[in-house]
C-alpha positions in Angstrom: -6.1 14.2 23.3 -5.2 17.2 21.3 -6.4 16.8 17.2 -2.7 16.5 15.7 -2.7 13.8 18.5 -5.8 12.0 17.2 -4.3 12.7 13.6 -1.3 11.0 14.6 -2.4 7.7 15.9 -5.6 7.1 13.0 -2.5 7.7 10.8 -0.5 4.9 12.4 -3.8 2.9 12.5 -4.2 3.1 8.8 -0.2 2.8 8.0 0.0 -0.7 10.4 -3.2 -1.6 8.2 -1.7 -1.4 4.8 1.3 -2.8 6.6 -0.7 -6.2 7.4 -1.9 -6.3 4.3 1.1 -5.6 2.4 2.6 -8.5 4.3 -0.7 -10.3 3.6 0.2 -10.5 -0.1 3.1 -11.0 0.1 4.7 -7.6 -1.0 6.9 -7.7 2.7 8.7 -10.0 4.7 8.3 -11.2 7.9 11.0 -9.1 8.9 10.2 -5.7 7.3 6.3 -6.0 8.1 8.0 -6.5 11.8 10.2 -3.2 11.2 7.2 -0.8 9.8 4.7 -2.3 12.5 7.5 -1.1 15.1 7.0 2.3 13.2 3.9 2.7 13.3 3.4 1.3 17.0 5.7 3.8 18.1 4.3 6.8 16.4 1.3 5.8 17.8 2.1 5.6 21.2 4.9 9.1 20.9 1.4 10.8 19.8 -0.5 9.2 22.8 2.1 9.4 25.6 4.1 12.5 24.7 4.5 13.4 28.7 6.1 9.2 29.8 8.7 10.5 27.2 10.2 13.3 29.4 12.4 11.3 31.2 14.2 10.7 27.7 14.1 13.7 27.0 15.8 15.0 29.8 19.2 13.3 29.5 19.9 14.5 25.8 19.0 18.2 26.3 16.4 17.8 23.8 14.0 21.2 23.9 10.7 19.5 23.1 9.7 16.7 22.3 8.8 17.5 18.4 12.7 18.1 18.2 13.9 14.5 19.2 10.7 13.0 17.4 11.9 14.8 13.9 15.4 14.0 14.1 14.7 10.9 15.2 12.4 10.3 12.0 14.8 12.1 10.0 17.8 9.7 10.9 14.9 6.7 10.3 14.4 8.2 6.4 18.1 8.8 6.1 19.2 4.8 6.8 15.4 4.2 4.7 16.9 6.0 1.6 20.8 4.1 2.4 18.8 0.9 2.3 16.7 1.7 -0.8 19.9 2.6 -3.3 21.7 -0.3 -1.8 19.1 -2.1 -2.8 18.9 -0.5 -6.8 22.4 -0.3 -7.1 21.9 -4.6 -7.0 19.2 -4.5 -9.3 20.7 -2.4 -11.4 24.0 -5.3 -11.9 21.5 -7.8 -12.0 20.0 -6.4 -14.7 23.4 -5.5 -17.0 24.6 -8.4 -16.2 21.0 -10.0 -17.8 20.8 -7.9 -20.2 24.9 -9.1 -21.2 24.2 -12.7 -20.9 21.4 -12.2 -23.2 23.1 -10.6 -26.0 25.5 -12.6 -26.2 23.4 -15.7 -26.4 23.4 -17.3 -29.9 21.5 -14.7 -32.9 19.1 -16.2 -35.1 19.7 -16.7 -38.5 19.1 -13.3 -40.7 
């Protein structure tokens, strides 16, 4: 096992632990925690068994495993950023509605 594999597995283990603790504190719901756990487990498995993925790499015509991991990572991050942007827009809309409703309430006498 190479040094980078150890670092990747250790990183995945720490992130899985942080995901679990965030779920226990109620900061993540079940769906989010399962998604992130799947990501960390996949990272650990790809790091531990890179040779097992040769069957996946060949049909995709990817030169190296790292190329496939980088493309998948970029696609995953793009999806996460899109979802975060949607959530931010929804929160912004709710905040605008809240401020408008508070502004239209009866004003106290001066």
